[in-house]
Backbone as JSON, one array per atom type, in Angstrom:
{
  "sequence": "XXXXXXXXXXXXXXXXXXXXXXXXXXXXXXXXXXXXXXXXXXXXXXXXXXXXXXXXXXXXXXXXXXXXXXXXXXXXXXXXXXXXXXXXXXXXXXXXXXXXXXXXXXXXXXXXXXXXXXXXXXXXXXXXXXXXXXXXXXXXXXXXXXXXXXXXXXXXXXXXXXXXXXXXXXXXXXXXXXXXXXXXXXXXXXXXXXXXXXXXXXXXXXXXXXXXXXXXXXXXXXXXXXXXXXXXXXXXXXXXXXXXXXXXXXXXXXXXXXXXXXXX",
  "N": [[12.8, -27.1, 4.99], [11.96, -23.33, 4.55], [12.86, -20.82, 2.68], [14.2, -17.15, 1.87], [14.11, -16.6, -0.74], [11.61, -18.62, -1.62], [9.91, -17.32, -0.21], [9.75, -15.02, -1.54], [9.17, -15.52, -3.78], [6.65, -16.93, -4.06], [5.21, -14.25, -3.4], [5.5, -12.77, -5.65], [3.98, -14.28, -7.3], [1.75, -13.47, -6.35], [1.63, -10.91, -6.89], [3.17, -9.97, -9.08], [6.55, -8.9, -10.1], [6.71, -7.58, -12.52], [4.8, -6.01, -13.2], [5.39, -3.72, -12.22], [5.88, -0.08, -11.66], [7.72, 1.96, -13.58], [9.91, 3.72, -12.33], [10.24, 2.35, -9.82], [11.34, 0.33, -7.46], [11.77, -2.87, -6.8], [11.15, -6.51, -4.74], [14.26, -8.75, -3.6], [15.35, -6.86, -1.44], [17.56, -6.82, 0.58], [19.83, -8.63, 1.97], [20.04, -12.73, 1.58], [18.99, -14.71, -0.9], [19.22, -17.19, -0.25], [18.64, -17.66, 2.43], [17.27, -19.06, 5.1], [14.27, -19.14, 6.98], [12.17, -18.55, 9.45], [10.54, -16.98, 10.89], [8.83, -13.97, 10.44], [8.18, -10.63, 9.61], [5.47, -8.36, 8.75], [4.94, -5.29, 7.54], [3.83, -2.14, 6.39], [6.22, 0.1, 5.95], [9.71, -0.16, 5.97], [10.91, 0.9, 8.95], [13.31, 2.12, 11.5], [12.02, 1.93, 13.77], [10.74, -0.75, 13.01], [12.47, -2.5, 12.29], [13.79, -2.49, 14.96], [11.88, -3.73, 16.17], [11.73, -6.19, 14.81], [14.21, -7.58, 15.34], [13.74, -7.97, 17.91], [11.88, -9.6, 18.2], [13.4, -11.34, 16.88], [13.12, -12.18, 14.22], [13.8, -13.18, 10.95], [13.12, -11.96, 8.5], [11.63, -9.3, 7.02], [8.75, -8.3, 5.67], [7.67, -5.75, 3.33], [5.54, -2.57, 1.93], [6.47, -0.61, 1.13], [9.48, 0.38, -0.52], [12.42, -0.01, 0.46], [15.06, 0.82, -0.34], [15.2, 3.45, -2.62], [16.53, 4.87, -4.41], [19.58, 4.85, -6.33], [22.21, 3.72, -4.76], [25.0, 5.15, -3.55], [27.06, 4.88, -1.01], [27.11, 3.32, 2.02], [26.7, 4.33, 4.59], [26.32, 4.82, 8.65], [25.92, 7.29, 9.57], [23.77, 8.12, 7.64], [20.19, 8.03, 6.79], [19.08, 5.65, 5.51], [21.31, 4.3, 4.99], [22.13, 3.52, 7.98], [19.93, 1.96, 8.32], [20.36, -0.22, 6.57], [22.38, -1.35, 7.46], [22.06, -2.21, 10.17], [19.98, -4.38, 9.36], [21.92, -6.25, 8.18], [23.5, -6.6, 9.68], [21.99, -8.09, 11.66], [20.94, -10.24, 10.54], [18.5, -10.14, 8.92], [16.62, -9.99, 6.37], [15.04, -8.51, 3.27], [12.4, -7.91, 1.57], [10.44, -6.16, -0.42], [7.17, -5.28, -2.0], [6.05, -3.14, -4.11], [4.54, -0.86, -6.32], [3.72, -3.05, -7.93], [2.47, -4.32, -6.1], [0.45, -2.62, -5.6], [-0.66, -2.44, -8.36], [-1.61, -5.02, -9.07], [-4.24, -8.01, -9.08], [-6.59, -8.11, -6.19], [-4.82, -6.57, -4.65], [-3.2, -3.64, -3.32], [-5.31, -1.58, -4.21], [-7.75, -2.96, -4.24], [-7.98, -3.88, -1.9], [-8.34, -1.66, -0.81], [-10.76, -0.92, -1.41], [-12.56, -2.87, -0.81], [-12.35, -2.42, 2.03], [-13.46, 0.32, 2.22], [-16.27, -0.66, 1.92], [-17.24, -1.42, -0.82], [-17.62, -2.28, -4.33], [-15.37, -3.54, -6.27], [-15.39, -2.41, -9.71], [-13.42, -2.01, -12.15], [-10.55, -0.27, -13.63], [-8.86, 2.99, -12.51], [-6.54, 3.93, -13.41], [-5.3, 2.91, -16.47], [-2.52, 0.85, -17.09], [-1.42, -0.52, -18.94], [-0.67, -3.88, -20.3], [-0.18, -7.25, -18.85], [1.95, -9.87, -18.62], [0.73, -11.99, -19.83], [-0.88, -10.35, -21.55], [-3.51, -9.17, -20.55], [-5.3, -6.6, -19.85], [-4.25, -4.2, -17.13], [-4.18, -2.13, -14.4], [-3.94, 0.82, -12.21], [-5.34, 2.04, -8.71], [-8.8, 2.2, -8.38], [-12.06, 1.77, -9.71], [-15.76, 1.7, -8.25], [-18.4, 0.47, -6.98], [-20.7, 1.23, -4.04], [-23.34, -0.25, -2.39], [-25.72, 0.92, -1.77], [-26.8, 4.02, -2.42], [-24.8, 6.4, -0.03], [-25.06, 9.2, 2.4], [-22.66, 11.86, 2.23], [-21.82, 12.85, 4.8], [-21.95, 10.01, 6.32], [-20.55, 8.65, 5.05], [-17.74, 9.45, 5.44], [-17.64, 9.2, 8.08], [-17.43, 6.3, 7.87], [-15.38, 5.76, 6.12], [-13.35, 7.16, 8.38], [-13.2, 5.2, 10.52], [-13.05, 2.65, 9.11], [-10.47, 2.81, 7.8], [-8.9, 3.39, 10.31], [-8.08, 5.99, 10.76], [-6.3, 9.24, 11.84], [-7.51, 11.72, 11.55], [-9.52, 13.22, 8.58], [-8.95, 14.79, 5.44], [-11.06, 16.64, 3.33], [-12.99, 17.56, 0.67], [-16.66, 18.45, -0.06], [-18.8, 18.22, -1.99], [-21.42, 17.98, -2.02], [-22.9, 16.04, -2.98], [-24.52, 12.44, -2.95], [-22.88, 9.33, -1.78], [-21.92, 7.0, -3.97], [-20.93, 5.49, -6.46], [-17.43, 5.43, -6.62], [-13.88, 6.53, -6.51], [-10.69, 5.15, -5.94], [-7.51, 5.58, -4.51], [-4.88, 4.07, -3.52], [-2.28, 5.68, -1.42], [-0.54, 7.83, -2.84], [-2.47, 10.19, -4.72], [-3.0, 12.01, -6.29], [-3.41, 12.92, -8.98], [-5.02, 12.14, -10.09], [-7.56, 13.27, -10.07], [-9.47, 14.62, -12.04], [-9.56, 12.37, -13.6], [-11.26, 10.47, -12.65], [-13.87, 12.09, -12.03], [-14.15, 11.99, -14.8], [-14.93, 9.48, -15.19], [-17.14, 9.43, -14.3], [-17.52, 9.22, -11.6], [-18.64, 9.97, -8.12], [-17.33, 10.27, -6.22], [-13.9, 10.28, -4.56], [-11.64, 8.87, -3.3], [-8.49, 8.87, -1.68], [-5.11, 9.87, -1.1], [-2.26, 12.13, -0.15], [-3.02, 14.7, -1.03], [-2.79, 18.03, -3.0], [-3.0, 21.78, -2.46], [-3.97, 22.4, -4.83], [-5.12, 20.64, -5.83], [-7.6, 20.09, -3.99], [-9.05, 22.56, -4.83], [-9.37, 21.77, -7.38], [-11.2, 19.65, -7.26], [-13.65, 20.86, -6.22], [-14.33, 22.65, -8.48], [-14.68, 20.85, -10.35], [-16.49, 19.41, -9.19], [-16.8, 17.05, -7.42], [-16.91, 14.92, -4.77], [-14.07, 14.6, -2.72], [-11.58, 13.15, -0.82], [-8.73, 12.87, 1.36], [-7.11, 10.36, 2.88], [-4.96, 9.7, 4.36], [-1.78, 8.59, 3.31], [-0.64, 6.42, 4.9], [-2.51, 5.17, 5.67], [-4.57, 4.52, 3.43], [-3.2, 2.46, 2.25], [-1.85, 0.71, 4.42], [-4.09, -1.3, 4.77], [-3.9, -3.23, 3.19], [-1.66, -4.69, 4.71], [-2.76, -6.51, 6.84], [-3.99, -8.42, 5.57], [-2.22, -9.34, 3.29], [-0.21, -10.83, 4.99], [-2.3, -13.01, 6.11], [-2.26, -14.17, 3.77], [0.37, -14.93, 3.37], [0.87, -16.65, 5.56], [-1.01, -18.59, 5.21], [0.04, -19.74, 2.96], [2.51, -20.8, 3.96], [2.98, -23.05, 6.09], [5.34, -23.53, 8.2], [6.26, -21.1, 8.68], [5.9, -18.48, 11.01], [4.44, -15.63, 10.48], [4.14, -12.2, 11.06], [1.86, -9.27, 12.16], [3.34, -6.22, 11.87], [3.66, -4.66, 14.99], [4.28, -1.79, 15.7], [4.68, 0.25, 13.9], [2.66, 2.49, 12.76], [0.08, 5.09, 11.77], [1.98, 7.98, 10.73], [1.14, 10.86, 10.6], [-0.31, 13.29, 12.43], [-3.09, 14.83, 13.71], [-4.17, 18.18, 15.15]],
  "CA": [[13.27, -25.64, 5.65], [11.98, -22.24, 3.29], [14.13, -19.48, 2.46], [14.05, -15.96, 1.57], [13.44, -17.03, -2.17], [10.12, -19.42, -1.77], [8.66, -16.22, 0.19], [9.45, -13.96, -2.57], [8.18, -16.61, -5.14], [4.86, -16.76, -3.88], [4.9, -12.79, -3.56], [5.68, -12.81, -7.42], [2.72, -14.71, -8.15], [0.57, -12.74, -5.9], [1.86, -9.32, -7.33], [4.52, -10.35, -10.01], [7.43, -7.69, -10.45], [6.41, -7.33, -14.3], [3.9, -5.08, -13.01], [6.03, -2.44, -11.38], [6.02, 1.25, -12.59], [9.52, 1.86, -14.18], [10.65, 4.5, -11.24], [10.06, 1.57, -8.57], [12.7, -0.7, -6.87], [10.94, -3.95, -5.77], [12.15, -7.37, -4.85], [14.69, -9.14, -2.52], [16.51, -5.56, -1.36], [18.67, -6.9, 1.79], [19.98, -10.08, 2.2], [20.38, -13.37, 0.58], [17.4, -15.29, -1.2], [19.32, -18.57, 0.29], [18.54, -17.25, 3.75], [15.68, -19.64, 5.89], [13.0, -17.51, 7.1], [11.42, -19.03, 10.57], [9.75, -15.75, 11.42], [8.73, -12.88, 9.12], [7.56, -9.38, 10.12], [4.96, -7.56, 7.64], [4.71, -3.98, 7.63], [3.9, -1.16, 4.76], [7.5, 0.5, 5.62], [10.84, -0.34, 7.27], [11.5, 1.99, 9.57], [14.07, 2.33, 12.52], [11.45, 0.93, 14.74], [9.98, -1.82, 12.7], [13.81, -3.17, 12.31], [14.17, -3.05, 16.22], [10.85, -5.04, 16.43], [12.54, -7.76, 14.27], [15.29, -7.89, 16.13], [13.43, -8.24, 19.37], [10.97, -10.91, 17.59], [14.44, -12.56, 15.95], [12.54, -12.45, 12.85], [14.48, -13.42, 9.74], [12.32, -11.36, 7.4], [10.72, -8.14, 7.08], [8.4, -7.9, 3.99], [6.81, -4.44, 3.28], [5.27, -2.67, 0.79], [7.49, 0.6, 0.76], [10.8, 0.11, -0.81], [13.9, 0.63, 1.67], [15.91, 1.85, -1.2], [14.8, 3.81, -3.8], [17.64, 5.66, -5.64], [20.81, 4.67, -6.63], [23.29, 3.8, -3.63], [26.48, 5.62, -3.43], [27.7, 4.35, -0.09], [26.3, 2.98, 3.2], [27.34, 4.81, 5.77], [25.5, 4.37, 9.71], [25.0, 8.23, 9.57], [22.49, 8.1, 6.69], [18.95, 7.31, 7.41], [18.79, 4.55, 4.65], [22.63, 3.09, 5.43], [21.94, 2.82, 8.73], [19.01, 0.54, 8.47], [21.14, -1.36, 5.82], [23.47, -1.83, 8.5], [21.39, -2.84, 11.18], [19.78, -5.11, 9.38], [22.73, -6.69, 7.81], [24.05, -6.93, 11.32], [21.16, -8.76, 12.42], [21.14, -11.22, 9.58], [17.77, -9.99, 8.61], [16.48, -10.04, 4.98], [14.05, -7.37, 3.45], [11.46, -8.3, 0.46], [9.51, -5.12, -0.91], [6.67, -5.2, -3.13], [5.34, -1.66, -4.02], [3.54, -0.24, -6.93], [3.29, -4.3, -8.18], [1.25, -4.9, -5.86], [-0.66, -1.69, -6.17], [-1.69, -2.63, -9.39], [-2.09, -6.52, -8.91], [-5.52, -8.07, -8.49], [-6.41, -8.26, -4.99], [-3.46, -5.83, -3.99], [-3.67, -2.35, -2.22], [-6.24, -0.9, -4.06], [-8.88, -3.86, -4.62], [-8.13, -4.2, -0.33], [-8.89, -0.09, -0.14], [-12.17, -0.46, -1.98], [-13.39, -3.5, -0.14], [-12.3, -1.58, 3.05], [-14.9, 1.19, 2.38], [-17.49, -1.51, 1.24], [-17.63, -1.2, -2.07], [-17.26, -3.44, -4.84], [-14.67, -2.66, -7.59], [-15.64, -3.04, -11.26], [-12.78, -1.92, -13.0], [-9.18, 0.25, -13.17], [-8.91, 4.27, -12.47], [-5.95, 4.34, -14.41], [-4.73, 2.19, -17.07], [-0.72, 1.02, -16.75], [-0.88, -1.33, -19.83], [-0.6, -5.1, -20.19], [0.67, -7.66, -18.02], [3.14, -10.54, -19.53], [-0.63, -12.55, -20.42], [-1.52, -9.45, -22.65], [-4.52, -8.94, -20.17], [-4.99, -5.2, -19.33], [-4.02, -4.05, -16.11], [-4.36, -0.42, -13.93], [-3.38, 1.09, -10.82], [-6.46, 2.47, -8.48], [-10.06, 1.3, -8.61], [-13.52, 2.38, -9.58], [-16.63, 0.71, -7.65], [-20.04, 1.17, -6.24], [-21.75, 1.02, -2.88], [-24.57, -1.29, -2.52], [-26.27, 1.64, -2.0], [-26.14, 5.66, -2.13], [-24.36, 6.93, 1.27], [-25.06, 10.68, 2.24], [-21.38, 12.11, 2.41], [-21.3, 12.55, 6.31], [-22.02, 9.14, 6.54], [-19.15, 7.95, 4.35], [-16.72, 10.04, 6.01], [-17.37, 8.18, 9.2], [-17.2, 4.87, 7.56], [-13.64, 6.07, 6.28], [-12.37, 6.93, 9.24], [-13.47, 3.86, 11.04], [-12.73, 1.7, 8.29], [-9.23, 2.99, 8.11], [-8.36, 3.76, 11.22], [-7.16, 7.69, 10.57], [-6.64, 9.79, 12.69], [-8.31, 12.25, 10.55], [-9.55, 13.18, 7.06], [-8.95, 15.95, 4.64], [-12.11, 16.4, 2.02], [-14.01, 18.35, 0.27], [-17.88, 18.16, -0.04], [-19.27, 18.49, -3.64], [-22.86, 18.07, -2.33], [-23.48, 15.05, -3.87], [-24.47, 11.41, -1.97], [-21.79, 8.62, -2.39], [-22.19, 5.85, -4.7], [-19.88, 5.53, -7.6], [-16.32, 5.89, -5.91], [-12.99, 5.92, -7.14], [-10.0, 4.82, -4.76], [-6.14, 5.09, -5.1], [-3.7, 4.01, -2.27], [-1.3, 6.46, -1.72], [-0.7, 9.49, -3.44], [-3.42, 9.63, -6.34], [-3.79, 13.71, -6.63], [-3.0, 13.23, -10.47], [-6.48, 11.31, -11.29], [-9.07, 13.4, -9.73], [-10.14, 14.74, -13.13], [-9.94, 11.23, -14.27], [-12.12, 9.7, -11.22], [-14.95, 12.72, -12.34], [-14.49, 11.82, -16.34], [-15.35, 7.98, -15.06], [-18.49, 9.18, -13.56], [-17.59, 9.14, -9.64], [-19.18, 11.24, -7.52], [-16.52, 10.5, -4.57], [-12.41, 9.68, -4.95], [-10.5, 8.4, -1.73], [-6.91, 9.1, -2.01], [-4.11, 10.66, 0.29], [-1.28, 13.06, -0.61], [-3.76, 15.83, -1.95], [-2.3, 19.21, -2.45], [-3.9, 22.55, -2.49], [-4.5, 22.94, -6.1], [-6.37, 19.15, -5.77], [-8.84, 20.5, -3.4], [-9.54, 23.45, -5.77], [-9.91, 20.91, -8.93], [-12.09, 19.06, -6.93], [-14.43, 22.18, -6.27], [-14.47, 23.19, -9.65], [-15.15, 19.78, -11.2], [-17.71, 19.0, -8.92], [-16.39, 15.95, -6.93], [-16.5, 14.81, -3.59], [-12.55, 14.26, -2.25], [-11.14, 12.47, 0.71], [-7.42, 12.39, 1.69], [-7.31, 9.67, 4.1], [-3.46, 9.71, 4.78], [-0.96, 8.0, 2.8], [-0.49, 5.35, 5.46], [-4.18, 4.61, 6.59], [-4.96, 3.92, 2.48], [-2.22, 1.6, 1.94], [-2.19, -0.17, 5.06], [-5.18, -2.18, 4.68], [-3.05, -4.33, 2.61], [-0.9, -5.53, 5.34], [-3.13, -7.65, 7.28], [-4.33, -9.69, 4.23], [-0.6, -9.86, 2.92], [-0.12, -11.36, 6.06], [-2.86, -14.33, 6.41], [-2.0, -15.16, 2.53], [1.4, -15.69, 3.56], [0.79, -17.7, 6.45], [-1.47, -19.97, 4.62], [1.07, -20.71, 1.98], [3.62, -21.43, 4.54], [2.93, -23.19, 7.63], [6.26, -23.67, 9.2], [6.91, -19.52, 9.38], [5.16, -17.58, 11.42], [4.18, -14.29, 10.06], [3.48, -11.25, 12.15], [1.88, -7.83, 11.37], [3.71, -4.77, 13.02], [2.31, -3.63, 15.92], [4.8, -0.65, 16.43], [4.43, 0.69, 13.04], [1.37, 3.29, 12.62], [-0.01, 6.24, 10.98], [2.59, 9.32, 11.29], [0.42, 12.2, 10.6], [-1.19, 13.6, 13.72], [-3.92, 16.01, 13.82], [-3.93, 18.91, 16.78]],
  "C": [[12.91, -24.54, 4.05], [12.93, -21.22, 3.24], [13.6, -18.53, 1.91], [13.44, -16.0, 0.2], [12.25, -17.59, -2.52], [9.54, -18.41, -1.15], [8.46, -15.51, -1.05], [9.01, -14.85, -3.77], [7.2, -16.15, -5.1], [4.55, -15.27, -3.57], [4.87, -12.78, -5.1], [4.61, -13.36, -7.93], [1.52, -13.88, -7.82], [0.79, -10.99, -6.84], [3.26, -9.16, -8.29], [5.02, -8.95, -10.32], [7.41, -6.86, -11.56], [5.71, -6.35, -14.21], [4.14, -3.99, -12.34], [5.94, -1.87, -12.19], [7.98, 1.42, -12.93], [10.2, 2.45, -13.01], [10.74, 3.42, -10.38], [11.16, 0.45, -8.59], [12.1, -1.78, -6.21], [11.56, -5.62, -5.84], [12.79, -7.9, -3.69], [15.4, -7.84, -2.4], [17.43, -6.02, -0.65], [18.33, -8.17, 1.76], [20.0, -11.17, 1.28], [19.1, -14.48, 0.56], [17.86, -16.85, -0.39], [18.71, -18.55, 2.02], [17.36, -18.22, 4.58], [15.47, -18.48, 6.46], [12.39, -18.77, 7.94], [10.43, -17.77, 11.05], [9.87, -14.52, 10.64], [7.72, -12.05, 9.97], [7.03, -8.58, 8.57], [4.81, -6.49, 8.17], [5.01, -3.18, 6.45], [5.21, -0.69, 4.89], [8.5, 0.02, 6.67], [11.85, 0.71, 7.85], [12.31, 1.47, 10.71], [13.37, 1.4, 13.54], [10.64, -0.68, 14.69], [11.39, -2.68, 12.67], [13.8, -3.65, 14.01], [12.92, -4.23, 17.02], [11.27, -6.31, 16.02], [13.22, -8.56, 14.58], [14.7, -8.39, 17.53], [12.48, -9.94, 19.04], [11.87, -12.15, 16.99], [13.6, -13.05, 15.2], [13.66, -12.19, 12.06], [14.39, -12.74, 8.53], [11.83, -10.43, 7.48], [10.31, -8.11, 5.38], [7.47, -6.71, 4.11], [6.35, -4.09, 1.88], [6.14, -1.4, 0.4], [8.98, 0.41, 0.43], [11.76, 0.96, -0.02], [14.57, 1.41, 1.08], [15.41, 2.14, -2.3], [15.73, 4.59, -4.89], [18.76, 4.77, -5.51], [21.78, 4.71, -5.04], [24.75, 4.33, -3.77], [27.3, 5.42, -2.28], [26.32, 3.88, 0.81], [27.12, 3.34, 4.19], [26.16, 5.26, 7.53], [24.95, 6.34, 9.79], [23.99, 9.06, 8.09], [21.33, 7.56, 7.22], [18.45, 5.81, 6.84], [20.02, 3.49, 5.23], [22.3, 2.65, 6.69], [20.94, 1.47, 9.24], [19.4, -0.8, 7.68], [21.9, -2.15, 6.8], [23.08, -2.59, 9.49], [20.27, -4.13, 11.0], [20.38, -6.68, 9.13], [23.54, -7.71, 8.81], [23.47, -7.88, 12.0], [20.68, -10.04, 11.62], [19.32, -11.24, 9.13], [17.55, -9.49, 6.92], [14.99, -8.91, 4.64], [13.62, -7.82, 2.07], [10.68, -7.09, 0.17], [8.82, -5.24, -2.36], [5.53, -3.87, -2.99], [4.18, -1.25, -4.9], [2.94, -1.88, -7.78], [2.24, -4.7, -7.31], [0.13, -3.61, -5.31], [-1.81, -1.68, -7.07], [-2.3, -4.24, -9.67], [-3.35, -6.47, -8.51], [-5.67, -8.66, -7.03], [-5.11, -7.54, -4.15], [-4.32, -5.02, -3.2], [-5.31, -1.88, -2.69], [-7.75, -1.55, -4.01], [-8.91, -4.08, -2.44], [-8.89, -2.82, -0.04], [-10.56, -0.07, -0.5], [-13.09, -1.4, -0.75], [-13.48, -2.78, 1.25], [-13.44, -0.65, 3.6], [-16.17, 0.61, 1.97], [-18.28, -1.51, 0.09], [-17.04, -2.04, -3.1], [-16.41, -2.94, -6.16], [-14.92, -3.29, -8.65], [-14.57, -2.78, -12.11], [-11.39, -0.7, -12.58], [-9.47, 1.73, -12.58], [-7.82, 4.46, -13.49], [-4.87, 3.6, -14.95], [-3.32, 2.21, -17.04], [-0.67, -0.01, -17.92], [-1.28, -2.74, -20.03], [0.03, -5.97, -19.38], [1.3, -8.63, -18.82], [1.52, -11.64, -20.32], [-1.33, -11.5, -21.33], [-3.06, -9.27, -22.11], [-4.15, -7.57, -19.87], [-4.87, -4.76, -17.58], [-3.92, -2.29, -15.54], [-3.97, -0.45, -12.45], [-4.88, 2.08, -10.41], [-7.75, 1.37, -8.95], [-11.03, 2.01, -8.9], [-14.4, 1.48, -9.58], [-17.79, 1.55, -7.64], [-20.36, 0.73, -4.66], [-22.89, 0.29, -3.38], [-25.51, -0.63, -2.7], [-26.32, 3.05, -1.58], [-25.92, 5.64, -0.17], [-24.56, 8.49, 1.19], [-23.21, 10.85, 2.67], [-20.93, 12.2, 3.61], [-20.84, 11.34, 6.55], [-20.88, 8.14, 6.3], [-18.05, 8.39, 4.86], [-16.42, 9.77, 7.07], [-17.06, 6.69, 8.68], [-15.65, 5.21, 7.12], [-13.01, 5.94, 7.35], [-12.47, 5.93, 10.13], [-12.76, 2.68, 10.14], [-10.88, 1.53, 8.29], [-8.29, 3.52, 8.97], [-7.79, 4.74, 11.4], [-7.46, 8.35, 11.61], [-7.57, 11.24, 12.01], [-8.33, 12.57, 9.04], [-9.59, 14.93, 6.65], [-10.18, 15.85, 3.86], [-12.76, 17.5, 1.65], [-15.16, 18.0, -0.13], [-18.69, 18.28, -1.09], [-20.8, 18.53, -2.92], [-23.67, 16.78, -2.46], [-23.45, 13.92, -2.74], [-22.9, 10.54, -2.72], [-22.6, 7.35, -3.0], [-21.2, 5.12, -5.5], [-18.77, 6.06, -7.08], [-15.34, 5.39, -6.89], [-11.97, 6.07, -6.13], [-8.56, 4.92, -5.62], [-5.39, 5.29, -4.01], [-2.72, 5.16, -2.47], [-1.57, 7.79, -2.02], [-1.12, 9.51, -4.61], [-3.76, 11.19, -6.74], [-3.95, 13.78, -8.05], [-4.34, 12.77, -11.09], [-7.72, 11.78, -10.72], [-10.31, 13.97, -11.05], [-10.45, 13.78, -13.65], [-11.04, 10.55, -13.64], [-13.7, 10.45, -11.56], [-15.01, 12.34, -14.02], [-15.22, 10.5, -16.29], [-16.94, 7.96, -14.39], [-18.44, 8.88, -12.21], [-18.02, 10.28, -9.28], [-18.05, 11.3, -6.4], [-14.7, 9.75, -4.92], [-12.14, 9.96, -3.48], [-9.1, 8.39, -2.3], [-6.19, 9.56, -0.76], [-3.25, 11.64, -0.83], [-1.69, 14.09, -1.43], [-3.0, 17.23, -1.78], [-3.25, 20.3, -2.58], [-4.7, 22.72, -3.62], [-5.35, 21.49, -6.4], [-7.36, 19.47, -5.27], [-9.26, 21.43, -4.44], [-10.05, 22.85, -6.82], [-10.93, 19.98, -8.56], [-13.49, 19.83, -7.06], [-14.86, 22.56, -7.56], [-14.84, 22.09, -10.61], [-16.15, 19.05, -10.77], [-17.9, 17.55, -8.16], [-16.1, 15.98, -5.33], [-14.82, 14.0, -3.3], [-12.03, 14.0, -0.98], [-9.51, 11.96, 0.47], [-7.46, 11.8, 2.95], [-6.28, 9.27, 4.62], [-3.07, 8.41, 4.11], [-0.91, 6.37, 3.34], [-1.79, 4.4, 5.38], [-4.84, 3.96, 4.73], [-4.23, 2.89, 2.12], [-2.2, 0.54, 3.12], [-2.93, -1.39, 5.24], [-4.66, -3.51, 4.01], [-2.57, -5.25, 3.66], [-1.31, -6.9, 6.16], [-3.46, -8.96, 6.28], [-3.08, -10.48, 3.71], [-0.14, -11.23, 3.92], [-0.72, -13.11, 6.29], [-2.87, -15.18, 4.75], [-0.52, -15.59, 2.61], [1.62, -17.18, 4.28], [-0.02, -18.82, 6.05], [-0.6, -20.54, 3.77], [2.56, -21.37, 3.05], [3.68, -21.62, 6.11], [3.4, -23.24, 8.56], [6.94, -22.5, 9.31], [5.88, -19.02, 9.75], [5.33, -16.09, 11.27], [3.11, -13.51, 11.1], [2.96, -10.17, 11.75], [2.4, -7.22, 12.47], [2.76, -4.24, 14.09], [3.33, -2.38, 16.46], [4.49, 0.53, 15.03], [2.86, 1.17, 12.64], [0.97, 4.29, 11.84], [0.96, 7.4, 11.76], [2.21, 10.51, 11.49], [-0.52, 11.95, 11.85], [-2.06, 14.93, 13.44], [-4.08, 17.04, 15.23], [-5.81, 19.02, 16.33]]
}
């Protein structure tokens, strides 16, 4: 019989908790490490719909990327967005494991999956994050290259199709795409860094108005491909890894959780 502790132990090998950023909250956030796991739902977020899906599937565990609990809890009440989720999980004996910035930073994590989805080969970090426990350098985001140059309009089509996004916000600097940088999720602070590293294109999400102005003045292609879509690429990969490790557990990717942002 495998437990929540066993699943977390494997995830911690893939993306060690020690890699997480200081603000983050990762690990077993709901339930008990001793609870047995027979069915697990994997999703980017633990939303109300995902919890209902887990209940209907009779899942014992949800593994997510984004933490359900970010800030210090002062109470758990049904009238609060987080509180009602915690109550529902506990009532239905569903545990929750969340692996966030450690999964962004880890080798073969979110950013490597994003680079691969775009058809490029990663060659280094975008933003250094220090050393791991083995004194090896680690970083968030990736830089890499396509096998051959692609005109920007064609690359937009590749992004939209590969990331299954409803739409893209972008700035076209007039350059073809060859060397690119990626940062799954919010990466608006690294536009200048991507340019400094010689990238002609930067793919990330949550770009503010000033970010697009910066891209124009720096002369770099910039694509905002949505927070969900730039990170959800890791979810099917994570499911495959978990399923290969735990033959006695059924791992399922959420079918109800999808991109929230829509375009008119």
